[in-house]
BATORNU-659928 format. One line per field, with one value per residue (C-alpha): residue number from 1; x, z, y; residue in three letters. Coordinates in nm, 2 decimals. Layout:
! BATORNU-659928
resi <- c(NUM / ...) .
x <- c(X / ...) .
z <- c(Z / ...) .
y <- c(Y / ...) .
resn <- c(ALA / ...) .
END
This chain:
! BATORNU-659928
resi <- c(1 / 2 / 3 / 4 / 5 / 6 / 7 / 8 / 9 / 10 / 11 / 12 / 13 / 14 / 15 / 16 / 17 / 18 / 19 / 20 / 21 / 22 / 23 / 24 / 25 / 26 / 27 / 28 / 29 / 30 / 31 / 32 / 33 / 34 / 35 / 36 / 37 / 38 / 39 / 40 / 41 / 42 / 43 / 44 / 45 / 46 / 47 / 48 / 49 / 50 / 51 / 52 / 53 / 54 / 55 / 56 / 57 / 58 / 59 / 60 / 61 / 62 / 63 / 64 / 65 / 66 / 67 / 68 / 69 / 70 / 71 / 72 / 73 / 74 / 75 / 76 / 77 / 78 / 79 / 80 / 81 / 82 / 83 / 84 / 85 / 86 / 87 / 88 / 89 / 90 / 91 / 92 / 93 / 94 / 95 / 96 / 97 / 98 / 99 / 100 / 101 / 102 / 103 / 104 / 105 / 106 / 107 / 108 / 109 / 110 / 111 / 112 / 113 / 114 / 115 / 116 / 117 / 118 / 119 / 120 / 121 / 122 / 123 / 124 / 125 / 126 / 127 / 128 / 129 / 130 / 131 / 132 / 133 / 134 / 135 / 136 / 137 / 138 / 139 / 140 / 141 / 142 / 143 / 144 / 145 / 146 / 147 / 148 / 149 / 150 / 151 / 152 / 153 / 154 / 155 / 156 / 157 / 158 / 159 / 160 / 161 / 162 / 163 / 164 / 165 / 166 / 167 / 168 / 169 / 170 / 171 / 172 / 173 / 174 / 175 / 176 / 177 / 178 / 179 / 180 / 181 / 182 / 183 / 184 / 185 / 186 / 187 / 188 / 189 / 190 / 191 / 192 / 193 / 194 / 195 / 196 / 197 / 198 / 199 / 200 / 201 / 202 / 203 / 204 / 205 / 206 / 207 / 208 / 209 / 210 / 211 / 212) .
x <- c(-2.11 / -2.22 / -2.51 / -2.81 / -2.89 / -3.27 / -3.45 / -3.81 / -4.07 / -4.42 / -4.67 / -4.82 / -4.60 / -4.73 / -4.65 / -4.32 / -4.22 / -4.33 / -4.15 / -3.84 / -3.85 / -3.86 / -3.58 / -3.36 / -3.37 / -3.22 / -2.83 / -2.77 / -3.01 / -2.98 / -3.24 / -3.04 / -3.33 / -3.70 / -3.95 / -4.32 / -4.32 / -4.29 / -4.13 / -3.84 / -3.74 / -3.53 / -3.31 / -3.27 / -3.19 / -2.91 / -2.76 / -2.79 / -2.72 / -2.96 / -2.94 / -3.32 / -3.60 / -3.93 / -4.17 / -4.55 / -4.77 / -4.96 / -4.75 / -4.77 / -4.59 / -4.53 / -4.69 / -4.49 / -4.53 / -4.40 / -4.10 / -4.01 / -4.04 / -3.79 / -3.55 / -3.56 / -3.51 / -3.22 / -3.06 / -3.05 / -2.89 / -3.13 / -3.37 / -3.73 / -3.97 / -4.34 / -4.54 / -4.90 / -5.25 / -5.37 / -5.36 / -5.52 / -5.37 / -5.29 / -5.09 / -4.89 / -4.85 / -4.72 / -4.47 / -4.33 / -4.29 / -4.04 / -3.84 / -3.97 / -3.83 / -4.16 / -4.50 / -4.62 / -4.95 / -4.92 / -5.13 / -4.91 / -4.56 / -4.50 / -4.47 / -4.23 / -4.06 / -3.71 / -3.68 / -3.81 / -3.54 / -3.28 / -3.40 / -3.43 / -3.08 / -2.94 / -3.09 / -3.40 / -3.72 / -4.07 / -4.14 / -4.50 / -4.76 / -5.03 / -5.30 / -5.07 / -4.97 / -5.33 / -5.40 / -5.13 / -5.21 / -5.58 / -5.48 / -5.20 / -5.41 / -5.65 / -5.36 / -5.32 / -5.10 / -5.18 / -5.10 / -4.73 / -4.65 / -4.65 / -4.59 / -4.58 / -4.79 / -4.51 / -4.39 / -4.74 / -4.73 / -4.37 / -4.51 / -4.81 / -4.58 / -4.34 / -4.64 / -4.73 / -4.38 / -4.23 / -3.85 / -3.66 / -3.59 / -3.96 / -4.05 / -3.79 / -3.92 / -4.28 / -4.20 / -3.95 / -3.69 / -3.34 / -3.31 / -3.11 / -3.43 / -3.62 / -3.40 / -3.40 / -3.79 / -3.76 / -3.52 / -3.75 / -4.04 / -3.85 / -3.74 / -4.09 / -4.23 / -3.97 / -3.88 / -3.56 / -3.66 / -3.90 / -4.07 / -4.12 / -4.26 / -4.52 / -4.60 / -4.66 / -4.90 / -5.09 / -5.13 / -5.30 / -5.61 / -5.87 / -6.13 / -6.37) .
z <- c(9.68 / 9.95 / 9.84 / 10.06 / 10.07 / 10.05 / 10.10 / 9.97 / 10.14 / 9.99 / 9.85 / 9.60 / 9.28 / 9.10 / 9.42 / 9.48 / 9.11 / 9.14 / 9.45 / 9.33 / 9.00 / 9.20 / 9.44 / 9.15 / 8.99 / 9.29 / 9.23 / 9.61 / 9.67 / 9.56 / 9.61 / 9.71 / 9.73 / 9.74 / 9.88 / 9.88 / 10.20 / 10.55 / 10.66 / 10.43 / 10.55 / 10.85 / 10.66 / 10.37 / 10.62 / 10.79 / 10.43 / 10.24 / 10.53 / 10.41 / 10.57 / 10.53 / 10.53 / 10.35 / 10.53 / 10.44 / 10.73 / 10.57 / 10.40 / 10.36 / 10.62 / 10.89 / 10.95 / 10.94 / 11.32 / 11.39 / 11.15 / 11.31 / 11.66 / 11.55 / 11.40 / 11.72 / 11.95 / 11.72 / 11.76 / 11.37 / 11.26 / 10.98 / 11.00 / 10.93 / 10.73 / 10.72 / 10.41 / 10.48 / 10.33 / 10.68 / 10.91 / 11.23 / 11.54 / 11.68 / 11.37 / 11.42 / 11.79 / 11.76 / 11.49 / 11.67 / 11.97 / 11.78 / 11.71 / 11.35 / 11.21 / 11.03 / 10.88 / 10.54 / 10.38 / 10.03 / 9.88 / 10.00 / 9.98 / 9.62 / 9.70 / 9.99 / 9.96 / 9.83 / 10.09 / 10.37 / 10.28 / 10.28 / 10.61 / 10.77 / 10.64 / 10.82 / 11.15 / 11.15 / 11.31 / 11.27 / 10.87 / 10.87 / 10.59 / 10.63 / 10.73 / 10.99 / 11.14 / 11.15 / 11.34 / 11.58 / 11.64 / 11.69 / 11.99 / 12.11 / 12.13 / 12.36 / 12.56 / 12.90 / 13.20 / 13.40 / 13.77 / 13.83 / 13.49 / 13.54 / 13.20 / 13.19 / 12.95 / 12.73 / 12.75 / 12.63 / 12.35 / 12.23 / 12.26 / 12.03 / 11.79 / 11.81 / 11.74 / 11.43 / 11.28 / 11.34 / 11.33 / 11.63 / 11.42 / 11.32 / 11.69 / 11.79 / 11.52 / 11.62 / 12.00 / 11.93 / 12.12 / 12.04 / 11.93 / 12.25 / 12.44 / 12.23 / 12.29 / 12.67 / 12.66 / 12.47 / 12.71 / 13.01 / 12.82 / 12.75 / 13.12 / 13.26 / 13.01 / 13.07 / 12.70 / 12.50 / 12.16 / 11.94 / 11.81 / 12.17 / 12.28 / 12.00 / 12.07 / 12.43 / 12.33 / 12.08 / 12.36 / 12.59 / 12.36 / 12.59 / 12.34 / 12.57) .
y <- c(-11.97 / -12.22 / -12.43 / -12.47 / -12.86 / -12.93 / -13.26 / -13.24 / -13.48 / -13.44 / -13.71 / -13.47 / -13.51 / -13.19 / -12.98 / -13.16 / -13.08 / -12.72 / -12.64 / -12.82 / -12.61 / -12.30 / -12.39 / -12.52 / -12.17 / -12.02 / -12.03 / -12.09 / -12.38 / -12.75 / -13.01 / -13.32 / -13.56 / -13.61 / -13.87 / -13.92 / -14.15 / -14.03 / -14.36 / -14.28 / -13.93 / -14.00 / -14.23 / -13.99 / -13.71 / -13.93 / -14.03 / -13.70 / -13.45 / -13.17 / -12.83 / -12.79 / -13.04 / -12.93 / -13.16 / -13.24 / -13.31 / -13.61 / -13.87 / -14.25 / -14.47 / -14.18 / -13.85 / -13.51 / -13.48 / -13.82 / -13.75 / -13.43 / -13.59 / -13.86 / -13.61 / -13.39 / -13.72 / -13.81 / -13.46 / -13.43 / -13.10 / -13.06 / -12.75 / -12.84 / -12.62 / -12.76 / -12.76 / -12.82 / -12.81 / -12.75 / -12.45 / -12.64 / -12.49 / -12.85 / -12.92 / -12.60 / -12.63 / -13.00 / -12.91 / -12.60 / -12.81 / -13.02 / -12.74 / -12.67 / -12.33 / -12.26 / -12.35 / -12.27 / -12.36 / -12.50 / -12.25 / -11.97 / -12.15 / -12.08 / -11.70 / -11.74 / -12.07 / -11.96 / -11.69 / -11.92 / -12.18 / -11.93 / -11.78 / -12.12 / -12.22 / -11.92 / -12.02 / -11.80 / -11.92 / -11.81 / -11.85 / -11.87 / -11.84 / -11.56 / -11.82 / -11.99 / -11.64 / -11.54 / -11.87 / -11.81 / -11.44 / -11.49 / -11.74 / -11.53 / -11.23 / -11.41 / -11.55 / -11.37 / -11.45 / -11.77 / -11.83 / -11.82 / -11.65 / -11.27 / -11.11 / -10.74 / -10.55 / -10.48 / -10.84 / -10.94 / -10.69 / -10.83 / -11.18 / -11.10 / -10.94 / -11.24 / -11.48 / -11.26 / -11.33 / -11.00 / -10.97 / -10.80 / -10.48 / -10.45 / -10.47 / -10.23 / -9.99 / -10.01 / -9.99 / -9.70 / -9.89 / -10.05 / -10.41 / -10.47 / -10.38 / -10.62 / -10.90 / -10.81 / -10.85 / -11.18 / -11.30 / -11.22 / -11.39 / -11.70 / -11.73 / -11.68 / -11.92 / -12.18 / -12.19 / -12.12 / -12.01 / -11.81 / -12.13 / -12.26 / -11.92 / -11.92 / -12.29 / -12.21 / -11.94 / -12.18 / -12.44 / -12.22 / -12.15 / -11.97 / -11.94 / -12.09) .
resn <- c(MET / SER / GLN / ILE / ARG / VAL / LEU / LEU / ALA / ASP / ASP / HIS / PRO / ILE / ILE / ARG / SER / GLY / ILE / ARG / LEU / LEU / LEU / GLU / GLN / ALA / PRO / ASP / ILE / SER / VAL / VAL / GLY / GLU / THR / ASP / ARG / GLY / SER / ASP / VAL / VAL / GLY / LEU / VAL / GLU / ARG / LEU / LYS / PRO / ASP / VAL / LEU / LEU / LEU / ASP / MET / GLU / MET / PRO / GLY / LYS / SER / GLY / VAL / ALA / VAL / ALA / GLN / GLU / LEU / GLN / HIS / SER / GLY / ALA / ALA / VAL / ARG / VAL / LEU / VAL / LEU / SER / ALA / TYR / ASP / ASP / ASP / GLU / TYR / ILE / ALA / SER / LEU / LEU / ALA / THR / GLY / ALA / ALA / GLY / TYR / LEU / THR / LYS / GLU / GLU / ALA / LEU / ASN / THR / ILE / VAL / ASP / ALA / VAL / ARG / GLY / VAL / ALA / ARG / GLY / GLU / ASP / GLY / TRP / PHE / SER / ARG / ARG / ALA / VAL / ALA / GLN / ILE / ALA / ALA / LEU / ALA / ARG / LYS / GLU / GLN / THR / ARG / PRO / GLY / ILE / ASP / LEU / THR / GLU / ARG / GLU / VAL / GLU / VAL / LEU / ASN / MET / LEU / SER / GLU / GLY / TRP / THR / ASN / GLN / ARG / MET / ALA / ASN / ALA / LEU / SER / VAL / SER / GLU / ARG / THR / VAL / ARG / PHE / HIS / LEU / SER / ASN / ILE / TYR / GLU / LYS / LEU / GLY / VAL / SER / SER / ARG / ALA / GLU / ALA / ILE / SER / TRP / ALA / LEU / LYS / ARG / ASP / VAL / ARG / GLY) .
END
């Protein structure tokens, strides 16, 4: 069985210890390193070559956003799953813009962390805690088309489902269409928004908060 290599970056020792214990109970996951300093993360990623980086937002030396941006610019292959005590929309939008695969609040992470790590390692995006999903969905529901972007009513519906973390299969079932049709709608949405991934589409919706 191929091991999923995980690097854990969090400056709270109790949280870090608890997450490590949960991950190491999974036979297919191996924690290859950990740090409590943001300034150490990029170097550890380069040296340890983890598949998944569990990244705290607030750490000494360098913030999670700055770390994720640096990894994005360097072209690092590691997949980033954010762990945060915050569900602020600016935090979420900033991390999604760097290509982060998901955003879990710490109070909910213990219930989903193993599945999330496995999903992210498989290349899945959209792993969000309920609080983060609620934040995204509240904004996405208010997001309508803007000049120059003509989303159809169905595309807006699909974008809302996407922002709520729904899988293609779940969307297909809810809309009584095939997964191929869902992929067609997503492709059209990405093209109209000028994005190339699920995370970027959600980030687009977040950045256009029309709460007034």
